[in-house]
C-alpha positions in Angstrom: -37.6 33.6 19.9 -40.7 33.5 17.6 -38.9 31.6 14.9 -37.8 28.9 17.4 -41.4 28.1 18.5 -42.1 24.4 19.0 -45.2 22.5 18.4 -46.1 19.5 20.6 -46.7 16.3 18.8 -49.3 13.6 19.4 -48.7 9.9 19.1 -49.2 10.0 15.3 -46.7 12.8 14.9 -49.3 15.3 13.8 -50.1 18.6 15.4 -53.0 20.0 17.5 -55.0 17.0 16.6 -55.2 15.1 19.9 -58.7 14.0 20.8 -60.6 15.6 23.7 -60.4 14.2 27.2 -63.5 12.1 26.6 -62.3 10.6 23.4 -60.5 7.2 23.0 -56.8 7.3 23.9 -54.3 6.3 21.2 -53.2 2.7 21.1 -49.6 2.6 22.3 -46.9 0.7 20.4 -48.9 -1.1 17.7 -45.8 -1.4 15.4 -45.5 -5.2 15.9 -49.1 -5.9 14.9 -50.0 -7.5 11.6 -51.8 -5.5 8.9 -55.0 -7.3 9.8 -54.8 -6.3 13.4 -53.9 -2.7 12.7 -56.9 -2.3 10.3 -59.2 -3.1 13.3 -57.4 -1.6 16.2 -54.8 1.1 15.3 -55.6 4.5 16.7 -58.4 3.6 19.1 -59.3 2.0 22.4 -62.6 1.7 24.1 -64.1 5.2 24.9 -63.0 6.0 28.5 -66.1 8.0 29.3 -68.8 5.6 28.1 -67.1 2.3 27.5 -68.2 2.3 23.9 -66.0 -0.2 21.9 -66.7 1.2 18.5 -65.2 4.6 17.6 -67.8 7.2 18.5 -69.0 9.8 15.9 -68.0 13.1 17.4 -70.6 15.1 15.5 -69.6 18.6 16.8 -68.2 21.8 15.3 -66.1 22.8 18.3 -64.7 21.9 21.7 -64.9 23.4 25.1 -61.7 24.9 26.5 -60.8 24.2 30.1 -60.0 27.9 30.7 -58.6 30.9 28.9 -55.0 29.7 29.2 -55.9 26.4 27.7 -57.6 28.2 24.8 -54.5 30.4 24.3 -52.2 27.4 24.4 -54.2 25.6 21.7 -54.3 28.6 19.4 -50.6 29.3 19.8 -49.8 25.6 19.1 -48.0 25.2 22.4 -50.4 22.4 23.6 -52.1 19.7 21.5 -55.9 19.5 21.6 -59.1 20.0 19.6 -60.2 23.5 18.6 -62.6 23.3 15.6 -63.7 20.4 13.4 -62.5 22.2 10.3 -58.9 21.4 11.5 -59.3 18.3 13.7 -61.9 15.9 15.1 -61.5 12.9 17.3 -63.3 10.5 14.9 -61.1 11.9 12.1 -58.0 11.4 14.2 -58.6 7.7 14.5 -58.9 7.4 10.7 -55.6 9.3 10.4 -53.7 7.2 12.9 -55.1 4.0 11.4 -54.2 4.7 7.8 -50.8 6.1 8.8 -50.1 2.8 10.6 -51.3 0.7 7.6 -49.1 2.7 5.2 -46.1 2.8 7.5 -46.1 6.6 7.8 -45.5 8.9 10.8 -48.6 11.0 10.4 -51.7 11.4 8.2 -54.3 14.0 7.4 -57.9 13.1 6.4 -59.7 15.6 4.2 -63.0 15.9 2.3 -62.0 14.0 -0.8 -59.1 12.5 -2.8 -59.0 15.6 -4.9 -58.6 17.8 -1.8 -55.8 15.4 -0.6 -53.9 15.9 -3.9 -54.5 19.6 -4.0 -53.3 20.3 -0.4 -50.3 18.1 -0.9 -49.2 20.0 -4.0 -49.8 23.4 -2.4 -47.9 22.3 0.7 -44.8 21.9 -1.5 -45.3 24.4 -4.4 -46.6 27.9 -5.0 -46.9 30.3 -7.9 -43.8 30.1 -10.1 -43.0 26.5 -9.2 -43.0 23.3 -11.2 -44.2 19.7 -10.9 -43.3 16.6 -12.9 -46.2 14.1 -13.1 -46.9 10.8 -14.7 -49.3 11.2 -17.6 -51.2 8.0 -16.6 -53.7 9.6 -14.2 -57.3 9.5 -13.1 -59.2 12.1 -15.2 -59.9 14.4 -12.2 -56.2 14.5 -11.3 -55.2 15.2 -14.9 -57.6 18.2 -15.0 -56.4 19.5 -11.7 -52.8 19.3 -12.8 -53.2 20.6 -16.4 -55.7 23.4 -15.8 -56.4 24.4 -12.2 -52.8 24.4 -11.0 -51.9 26.5 -14.0 -54.4 29.1 -12.8 -52.5 29.2 -9.5 -49.1 29.7 -11.3 -47.9 26.1 -10.9 -46.7 24.5 -14.1 -46.9 20.7 -14.6 -44.9 18.6 -17.1 -46.4 15.2 -17.9 -44.1 12.3 -18.7 -44.5 8.7 -19.6 -44.2 7.0 -16.2 -42.1 4.2 -17.7 -39.5 6.5 -19.2 -37.0 7.1 -16.4 -34.9 9.4 -18.6 -38.0 11.7 -19.1 -38.5 12.0 -15.3 -34.9 13.1 -14.9 -34.9 15.4 -18.0 -38.1 17.2 -17.0 -36.8 18.3 -13.6 -36.0 22.0 -13.2 -34.5 24.2 -10.4 -38.0 25.2 -9.5 -39.4 21.6 -9.5 -41.0 20.8 -6.1 -42.3 17.3 -6.4 -42.7 14.2 -8.6 -46.3 12.7 -8.7 -47.6 9.4 -10.0 -50.2 6.7 -9.3 -48.8 3.4 -8.0 -51.3 1.4 -10.1 -52.7 3.8 -12.6 -56.4 4.2 -13.4 -57.6 3.1 -15.9 -54.9 1.1 -17.7 -53.4 -0.7 -14.6 -49.8 0.3 -15.4 -47.5 -0.3 -12.5 -45.1 2.4 -11.4 -41.4 1.5 -10.8 -41.5 3.3 -7.4 -38.0 2.7 -6.4 -36.5 3.9 -9.7 -38.6 7.0 -9.9 -38.0 7.8 -6.2 -34.2 7.5 -6.8 -34.4 10.1 -9.5 -36.6 12.4 -7.4 -34.2 12.3 -4.6 -31.2 12.9 -6.9 -33.1 16.0 -8.0 -33.9 16.9 -4.4 -37.7 16.6 -4.4 -40.1 14.2 -2.8 -42.0 11.5 -4.7 -45.8 11.7 -4.0 -47.7 8.5 -4.9 -51.4 8.0 -5.2 -52.0 4.6 -3.7 -55.8 4.5 -4.1 -56.1 1.5 -6.3 -53.9 -1.1 -4.6 -54.4 0.1 -1.0 -51.7 -0.5 1.6 -52.8 -4.1 1.8 -51.3 -4.8 -1.7 -48.6 -2.2 -1.8 -46.9 0.3 0.6 -45.1 2.9 -1.5 -43.2 4.3 1.4 -41.3 1.0 1.7 -40.1 1.4 -1.8 -38.8 5.0 -1.5 -41.9 7.2 -1.9 -42.1 10.1 0.5 -45.8 11.0 0.6 -48.8 8.8 -0.1 -52.3 10.1 -1.0 -55.6 8.2 -1.3 -59.1 8.7 -2.3 -60.5 7.0 0.8 -63.8 7.1 -1.1 -62.6 4.0 -3.0 -61.3 0.8 -1.5 -60.5 2.1 2.0 -64.1 3.0 2.6 -65.1 0.3 0.2 -68.9 0.6 0.2 -69.7 3.6 -1.9 -71.1 5.6 1.1 -68.5 8.2 2.0 -66.3 10.8 0.2 -62.9 11.3 1.8 -59.2 11.7 1.1 -56.0 11.0 3.1 -52.4 12.3 2.9 -49.8 10.1 4.6 -46.4 11.5 5.4 -43.6 9.0 5.4 -41.5 11.4 7.5 -38.2 10.6 5.7 -37.8 13.5 3.2 -35.1 15.9 4.4 -36.5 19.4 3.8 -33.6 20.7 5.8 -31.2 19.7 3.0 -32.9 22.0 0.5 -33.8 25.2 2.4 -33.9 27.4 -0.7 -36.1 25.0 -2.7 -38.5 24.5 0.2 -38.5 28.0 1.7 -42.0 27.5 3.1 -40.7 25.1 5.6 -37.9 27.4 6.8 -39.3 30.9 6.5 -41.3 32.3 9.5 -45.1 31.8 9.3 -46.5 35.1 10.3 -49.9 33.5 11.2 -48.2 31.6 14.0 -45.9 34.4 15.3 -43.0 33.5 13.1 -43.0 29.7 13.5 -40.6 28.0 11.2 -41.9 24.5 10.5 -38.7 22.5 9.8 -36.5 23.9 12.6 -39.4 23.4 15.0 -40.6 20.0 13.9 -38.1 18.3 11.7 -39.6 15.4 10.0 -43.0 16.1 11.4 -43.1 19.4 9.5 -44.9 18.3 6.4 -48.0 17.0 8.1 -48.0 19.8 10.6 -47.9 22.5 8.0 -50.5 20.7 5.9 -53.0 20.7 8.8 -52.4 24.0 10.6 -51.8 26.2 7.6 -53.5 24.8 4.5 -56.4 22.8 6.0 -57.0 25.8 8.3 -57.1 28.3 5.5 -58.7 26.3 2.6 -61.1 24.3 4.7 -61.7 20.9 2.9 -62.5 19.2 6.2 -63.9 15.7 6.3 -67.2 15.2 8.0 -67.1 13.2 11.2 -69.7 10.8 9.9 -67.7 10.2 6.8 -64.7 9.5 9.0 -66.8 6.9 10.8 -67.9 5.2 7.6 -64.3 5.0 6.3 -63.3 3.4 9.6 -66.1 0.8 9.0 -64.5 0.0 5.7 -61.0 -0.2 7.0 -61.9 -2.9 9.5 -62.5 -5.4 6.7 -60.0 -4.0 4.1 -57.8 -7.1 3.8 -60.7 -9.5 3.5 -62.5 -7.4 0.8 -59.3 -6.8 -1.2 -58.5 -10.5 -1.3 -61.9 -11.2 -2.8 -61.7 -8.2 -5.1 -58.4 -9.3 -6.5 -59.4 -13.0 -6.9 -62.4 -11.9 -8.9 -60.4 -9.4 -11.0 -57.8 -11.9 -11.9 -60.4 -14.5 -12.9 -62.3 -11.9 -15.0 -59.1 -10.6 -16.7 -58.1 -14.1 -17.7 -61.7 -14.8 -19.0 -61.8 -11.5 -20.9 -58.5 -12.2 -22.6 -60.0 -15.4 -24.1 -62.9 -13.5 -25.7 -62.7 -12.9 -29.4 -64.7 -9.6 -29.0 -61.8 -8.2 -26.9 -58.9 -6.6 -28.6 -56.7 -6.2 -25.4 -57.0 -6.5 -21.6 -55.1 -4.1 -19.4 -54.4 -5.8 -16.1 -50.9 -6.2 -14.5 -51.8 -9.7 -13.2 -51.8 -11.1 -16.7 -48.5 -12.4 -18.1 -49.4 -10.6 -21.4 -49.2 -7.2 -19.6 -46.1 -5.1 -20.2 -46.2 -4.4 -16.5 -46.5 -8.0 -15.4 -42.9 -8.2 -14.0 -43.2 -5.0 -12.1 -46.5 -6.2 -10.8 -44.9 -9.4 -9.5 -42.3 -7.3 -7.8 -44.5 -4.6 -6.2 -47.8 -6.4 -6.0 -47.2 -10.1 -5.0 -50.7 -10.3 -3.4 -52.4 -9.3 -6.6 -52.7 -6.4 -9.2 -55.7 -4.7 -7.7 -59.3 -4.8 -8.8 -59.5 -2.2 -11.5 -59.0 -3.4 -15.0 -59.8 -2.2 -18.5 -60.3 -3.8 -21.8 -60.6 -2.6 -25.4 -63.6 -3.8 -27.3 -63.5 -4.3 -31.1 -65.8 -1.8 -32.6 -64.6 1.3 -30.9 -66.7 3.8 -28.9 -70.1 2.8 -30.1 -69.4 -0.9 -29.1 -68.2 0.3 -25.7 -71.3 2.3 -25.1 -73.7 -0.5 -26.1 -71.7 -2.9 -24.0 -72.1 -0.8 -20.9 -75.8 -0.1 -21.5 -76.6 -3.8 -21.6 -75.1 -4.6 -18.2 -77.5 -5.3 -15.3 -75.3 -6.5 -12.4 -72.4 -4.1 -13.0 -73.5 -0.6 -11.9 -72.8 2.1 -14.4 -71.4 4.9 -12.3 -68.3 7.1 -11.8 -66.5 5.4 -8.9 -64.2 2.5 -8.2 -63.5 0.5 -5.1 -67.0 -0.5 -4.1 -68.0 -4.0 -2.9 -70.4 -3.9 -5.9 -68.9 -4.3 -9.4 -68.8 -1.1 -11.4 -68.4 -0.3 -15.1 -67.8 2.9 -17.1 -66.8 4.0 -20.6 -64.0 6.5 -19.8 -63.8 8.2 -23.2 -67.4 9.5 -22.8 -67.3 10.1 -19.0 -64.3 10.4 -16.7 -62.0 11.5 -19.4 -64.5 13.3 -21.7 -63.1 16.7 -20.9 -59.9 15.8 -22.5 -59.0 16.1 -26.2 -58.6 12.8 -28.1 -54.8 13.3 -27.9 -55.0 13.9 -24.2 -57.1 10.8 -23.8 -54.5 8.7 -25.5 -51.8 10.3 -23.4 -53.7 9.1 -20.2 -54.3 5.6 -21.7 -57.9 6.0 -22.8 -58.9 4.7 -26.2 -62.4 5.1 -27.8 -63.4 1.4 -27.1 -61.9 1.2 -23.6 -64.2 -0.1 -20.9 -63.1 0.1 -17.2 -64.3 -2.4 -14.6 -64.0 -2.0 -10.9 -64.5 -5.6 -9.9 -66.6 -6.2 -6.7 -66.9 -9.2 -4.4 -70.0 -10.9 -6.0 -70.0 -14.4 -7.3 -67.6 -14.7 -10.3 -70.1 -16.7 -12.4 -72.7 -14.0 -12.0 -70.2 -11.4 -13.1 -69.2 -13.4 -16.2 -72.9 -13.9 -17.2 -73.5 -10.2 -17.0 -70.5 -9.3 -19.1 -71.5 -11.9 -21.6 -74.8 -10.1 -22.1 -72.8 -7.0 -22.8 -70.8 -8.7 -25.4 -73.9 -9.9 -27.1 -75.3 -6.3 -27.2 -72.0 -4.9 -28.6 -71.9 -7.6 -31.3 -75.4 -6.9 -32.3 -74.5 -3.2 -32.7 -71.7 -4.1 -35.2 
């Protein structure tokens, strides 16, 4: 029957994404490998056609079918394989398998940006008339997406203080489809109590989606603490070099959409574009990732470029090494900043003075990430003069680069928000955000010291 159609799965649990016959075969049974080994090897072997050891860049729009039956099978989802790079690509597939392995998920989908990853995730779960409960401590782009753009699509979002567990529970409605939060929020470095929020989400009957961009799976794996879906801006620490835009969605494969058929009708009702396919009956726990790819990525098209996939793979190979240095520098700078009289407060969960220190010790024993913020005495004008005086820190709108970065959020990343909304997301007029790189710590301190002198002269 059409509604009982099945979709073959690949090694990563995703659909119609297997690489072509000339692409590297998936690495079998890498579960026992350490994180450091997975970041180098998961998802790829030497190319069987050429012997190339590095993952090739499959810079192609489309793929040759063996014959007409093969083409029909691919389009009917009865056989896995590559059709068109808008939906799948062999280089992209290695990124997906590798990040899924690092996060401990069953499947992943790489897309054109972190914003695209978040948008597709929400639209895979919610539609017009539905509701989302989200942490208010968000990256400015996410906040705008949730407050303004989703509203245009008929999806309402309620923002809550992520530390207020009662608010999460009280905000849920019968039409709520997901809870959303950042594991380590940008820019104030607040740590989410993932297990507690996940428990409430599951009591309500919805999945918890966690943006794990800042800590990366090397420092924190949200799926191990009860989260159901993880999203990343791979542009940041996963890529790590400021050279590629990309996003990733990782499916933990544990949320039971079958227990809530009315709430998640899209997983149970026939999809007319695939001859009546019903995702959950056909795929079970592989349904979320499959629907994400073959329905939403197919129709909306935020595909990641093969070359960007390759660049992100280059970053993944050194992820643990870079993050260790990032964190060591960030911890040292946070402690140094806290000792400065020009600084009113430092927001970094690795400091014992942080209200999230204990949660940080629980969820982030390897370190509290490399994004920190501090409040300068003197407000917005002092913050701007501080940033303008820096030479080694690059003034730009990004985080997660090997180079140290700085920005004044109130006048840039969160400038579209009202003063009240800025405070709601943790942004004050004098707040300065640092993304700490891997340079020498003394050089970084010297550069920041020049900024303090400039800010003081302005006062």
